[in-house]
C-alpha positions as CSV (number, residue, x, y, z in Angstrom):
1,M,-7.2,-10.8,28.8
2,A,-6.1,-14.4,27.6
3,D,-2.6,-15.2,26.9
4,F,-3.3,-15.8,23.0
5,C,-5.0,-13.9,20.5
6,I,-7.3,-14.4,17.4
7,E,-6.2,-12.9,14.1
8,T,-8.2,-13.0,10.9
9,T,-8.3,-10.9,7.1
10,A,-11.2,-10.1,5.3
11,I,-10.6,-8.2,2.3
12,H,-13.8,-7.8,0.6
13,D,-17.4,-6.6,2.0
14,E,-18.7,-10.4,1.1
15,Y,-15.9,-12.1,3.2
16,I,-16.6,-9.0,6.2
17,E,-20.1,-9.6,6.0
18,E,-19.2,-13.2,7.0
19,Y,-16.7,-12.1,9.7
20,N,-19.5,-10.0,11.2
21,S,-22.0,-12.9,11.3
22,N,-19.4,-15.5,12.4
23,F,-17.7,-13.9,14.9
24,D,-20.2,-12.4,16.7
25,S,-21.0,-15.1,18.6
26,L,-17.4,-16.6,19.1
27,S,-16.2,-13.2,20.4
28,D,-18.9,-13.2,22.9
29,I,-18.0,-16.8,23.8
30,L,-14.2,-16.1,24.1
31,H,-15.1,-12.5,25.7
32,D,-11.7,-12.0,27.2
33,V,-9.9,-13.0,24.0
34,E,-8.6,-9.8,21.4
35,F,-9.9,-10.5,17.9
36,F,-7.6,-8.7,15.3
37,C,-9.3,-8.2,11.7
38,L,-6.9,-7.0,9.0
39,T,-9.3,-5.3,6.6
40,P,-9.1,-2.4,3.9
41,T,-12.2,-1.0,5.8
42,P,-12.0,-1.2,9.5
43,E,-15.1,0.8,10.0
44,K,-17.0,-2.1,8.4
45,I,-16.0,-4.6,11.0
46,I,-18.6,-5.1,14.0
47,K,-18.3,-3.1,16.8
48,K,-17.2,-5.0,19.9
49,H,-15.3,-4.4,22.7
50,N,-12.5,-7.3,21.9
51,I,-13.0,-7.2,18.0
52,I,-10.0,-4.9,17.2
53,P,-10.0,-3.7,13.1
54,V,-6.7,-2.7,11.5
55,D,-6.3,-1.1,8.5
56,I,-4.3,-3.3,6.1
57,K,-2.8,-0.5,4.7
58,K,-0.3,-0.6,7.6
59,Y,1.3,-3.5,5.6
60,T,0.4,-3.1,2.3
61,Q,-1.1,-0.8,-0.4
62,E,-2.2,-3.5,-2.6
63,N,-5.5,-2.7,-4.2
64,F,-7.1,-6.4,-4.0
65,T,-9.2,-7.7,-6.4
66,K,-11.9,-10.4,-6.3
67,S,-10.3,-12.7,-9.0
68,Y,-7.3,-15.1,-9.5
69,D,-5.3,-12.1,-11.2
70,H,-1.6,-13.0,-9.8
71,K,-0.9,-9.5,-8.7
72,T,-3.9,-8.3,-7.0
73,G,-6.2,-11.5,-6.4
74,F,-6.1,-14.9,-5.0
75,C,-2.3,-15.3,-4.4
76,P,-1.8,-11.9,-2.9
77,I,-5.1,-12.2,-0.4
78,L,-3.8,-15.8,0.7
79,Q,-0.5,-14.2,1.4
80,S,-2.0,-11.7,3.5
81,T,-2.7,-13.9,6.4
82,K,1.2,-13.0,7.1
83,F,0.1,-9.6,7.8
84,G,-2.3,-10.7,10.9
85,I,0.4,-12.9,12.2
86,R,2.5,-9.8,12.3
87,E,0.0,-7.7,14.0
88,A,-0.3,-10.1,16.8
89,C,3.1,-10.5,17.3
90,E,3.9,-6.6,17.5
91,R,0.9,-6.5,20.0
92,G,3.1,-8.8,22.2
93,Y,1.8,-12.5,21.8
94,L,3.5,-15.1,21.6
95,K,0.7,-17.5,20.9
96,V,-1.7,-16.9,17.8
97,I,-4.9,-18.5,16.3
98,H,-5.3,-17.5,12.5
99,L,-9.1,-18.3,11.3
100,Q,-10.8,-17.9,8.1
101,T,-13.7,-15.6,8.1
102,D,-15.8,-18.8,7.3
103,A,-14.8,-20.3,10.4
104,I,-17.1,-22.2,12.5
105,P,-16.8,-24.1,16.0
106,L,-17.4,-27.8,15.5
107,G,-19.5,-28.3,18.5
108,D,-17.1,-29.4,21.2
109,H,-17.1,-27.2,24.3
110,F,-14.4,-24.7,24.5
111,D,-13.6,-21.6,26.3
112,T,-10.6,-19.3,26.7
113,E,-8.6,-22.0,28.9
114,I,-9.4,-25.1,27.0
115,L,-8.0,-23.1,23.6
116,S,-5.1,-21.8,25.9
117,N,-4.2,-25.2,26.8
118,H,-4.7,-26.7,23.2
119,F,-1.8,-25.1,21.6
120,K,1.4,-27.1,20.7
121,N,4.8,-25.9,20.2
122,G,5.5,-24.2,16.7
123,I,2.4,-24.9,14.1
124,Y,-0.4,-26.8,14.9
125,F,-3.1,-27.4,12.4
126,D,-6.3,-28.0,14.7
127,M,-8.3,-29.3,11.4
128,G,-6.0,-31.7,10.7
129,G,-2.5,-32.8,9.1
130,T,-0.2,-35.1,7.8
131,V,3.9,-35.0,7.5
132,M,5.4,-33.0,4.6
133,N,7.2,-36.2,2.9
134,L,3.5,-37.4,1.7
135,M,3.3,-33.9,0.2
136,Y,6.5,-33.5,-1.9
137,A,5.7,-35.6,-4.3
138,K,2.2,-34.4,-5.1
139,D,2.6,-30.7,-4.4
140,P,4.8,-28.7,-6.7
141,K,5.0,-25.7,-4.1
142,V,6.2,-27.7,-1.5
143,K,8.6,-29.8,-3.5
144,H,10.5,-26.5,-4.8
145,I,10.7,-25.0,-1.3
146,I,11.7,-28.4,0.2
147,D,14.3,-28.7,-2.7
148,K,15.5,-24.8,-2.6
149,F,16.4,-25.0,0.9
150,G,17.9,-28.2,1.0
151,L,15.4,-29.9,3.5
152,K,14.5,-33.0,2.0
153,S,16.5,-35.0,4.8
154,D,13.8,-33.3,7.4
155,I,10.3,-33.6,5.4
156,E,9.6,-36.7,7.8
157,R,9.3,-34.7,10.7
158,M,7.8,-32.0,9.4
159,P,3.8,-30.9,9.3
160,F,1.8,-29.9,7.0
161,G,-2.3,-29.3,7.5
162,D,-5.6,-27.4,6.5
163,D,-4.6,-23.9,7.0
164,P,-7.8,-22.4,7.9
165,T,-7.2,-23.0,11.5
166,V,-3.8,-22.5,12.6
167,F,-2.4,-22.5,15.8
168,L,1.1,-20.8,16.6
169,K,3.2,-20.8,19.5
170,L,6.5,-19.4,20.0
171,K,8.9,-19.1,22.8
172,N,9.6,-15.2,22.6
173,K,9.5,-12.3,20.0
174,E,12.9,-12.5,18.9
175,I,12.0,-16.0,17.4
176,F,8.4,-14.7,16.3
177,L,9.9,-12.2,14.3
178,A,12.7,-14.9,12.7
179,F,9.6,-16.9,11.8
180,L,7.6,-14.1,10.4
181,D,10.7,-13.0,8.4
182,N,11.0,-16.5,6.8
183,V,7.7,-16.5,6.0
184,D,8.3,-13.4,3.8
185,K,11.2,-14.7,2.2
186,L,9.2,-18.0,1.3
187,C,6.2,-16.1,0.2
188,E,8.6,-14.2,-2.0
189,E,10.0,-17.0,-3.4
190,T,6.5,-19.1,-4.2
191,Y,5.1,-15.8,-5.4
192,K,7.4,-16.2,-8.5
193,F,5.4,-19.1,-9.8
194,E,2.0,-18.3,-10.9
195,H,0.4,-21.9,-10.7
196,F,1.6,-21.9,-6.7
197,T,-1.8,-20.9,-5.8
198,T,-2.8,-23.1,-2.7
199,G,-3.2,-21.6,0.9
200,L,-0.1,-20.5,3.0
201,A,0.3,-24.0,4.6
202,A,3.4,-24.8,3.2
203,E,5.0,-21.4,4.1
204,L,4.0,-21.1,7.5
205,S,5.3,-24.8,8.5
206,I,8.6,-24.5,6.6
207,G,9.1,-21.1,7.8
208,M,8.8,-22.1,11.3
209,H,11.6,-25.1,10.5
210,L,13.7,-22.4,9.1
211,T,13.4,-20.8,12.3
212,G,14.3,-23.7,14.2
213,V,11.6,-24.2,16.0
214,R,10.1,-28.3,15.7
215,S,6.3,-28.5,15.2
216,Y,3.8,-31.1,16.3
217,Y,3.8,-33.5,13.2
218,N,2.0,-36.8,14.5
219,Y,-1.2,-36.3,12.8
220,H,-1.4,-40.4,11.9
221,G,-0.8,-41.4,15.3
222,V,-3.6,-43.2,17.3
223,L,-3.5,-40.8,20.2
224,H,-4.0,-38.1,17.8
225,M,-7.4,-39.8,16.6
226,K,-8.6,-38.9,20.5
227,H,-7.0,-35.2,20.5
228,P,-10.2,-32.7,20.2
229,K,-11.0,-30.2,17.3
230,Y,-12.3,-27.1,18.0
231,F,-12.8,-25.4,14.6
232,D,-13.9,-26.1,11.1
233,V,-15.2,-24.0,7.8
234,N,-18.0,-24.5,5.8
235,H,-17.2,-27.1,3.3
236,N,-20.0,-26.5,1.4
237,H,-19.1,-22.8,0.6
238,L,-16.5,-21.5,-1.8
239,H,-14.9,-18.0,-1.1
240,V,-14.0,-17.7,-5.0
241,Q,-17.8,-17.7,-5.7
242,H,-17.3,-13.9,-5.6
243,Y,-14.6,-13.7,-8.0
244,T,-15.1,-12.1,-11.2
245,D,-13.3,-14.5,-13.2
246,R,-14.9,-17.8,-11.1
247,D,-15.6,-21.0,-13.0
248,P,-19.3,-21.5,-12.7
249,Q,-18.8,-25.4,-12.5
250,M,-16.8,-25.6,-9.3
251,K,-19.7,-25.9,-7.3
252,K,-21.0,-28.7,-8.5
253,N,-18.3,-30.6,-6.8
254,L,-18.7,-29.3,-3.5
255,P,-19.4,-31.8,-0.6
256,H,-22.9,-31.4,1.4
257,K,-21.2,-31.7,4.6
258,F,-23.7,-29.2,6.6
259,G,-26.9,-30.1,4.6
260,K,-27.3,-26.5,2.8
261,T,-27.2,-25.5,-0.8
262,N,-24.8,-24.2,-3.0
263,A,-26.3,-21.1,-3.0
């Protein structure tokens, strides 16, 4: 098998259906890669030799709801990404790709070897990134974590990026576990603030930094512009469209990157 795995979390039926649709062909292309899918209903995950459903109840007894409810909805669903990463660590992997259920290939050819060589030390944001100092002034969650842990002097050398596609590479299991513990600690802290509802990019990146692992951060460099990207998400799609308390006006602002309707 490959020296890396791919993990994803699929909580409710709509996202499980999306996972089964998108990862059917991807798991064929990467036939020697193990795919771990964390879900409350593992029996609903597509049956493939390299797709391994994992009951999320192994890590949490939360009854997730399709809503913005702070205790059971959006925030805990986003934070459940950490369970898939921990599962990968427990399975012995030191290189992990996190993909959302709506992940799609960008079009550039890739195979197992190409993706294995695409990792960089620490955390790498395949969809694009920036440096943390550019987020400090405009992201309340980033500012809070940086200030609380006294990291302001480091923010020019810390990455921040789009978290639907994340590559993680650690040197050994001890460091990996320390990273996961730091992510848990940061999730506990950010959970205290109900308005901190963004994804897990800050917790993952800062957690890596707190572990002592220095990550790639030159996302604005000329050389990076030539660096290949392999995954994207459907920008004309909202995961929260299935939420019971969604704002029906949100769809009006969606881009039409893929030429699809907003249905």
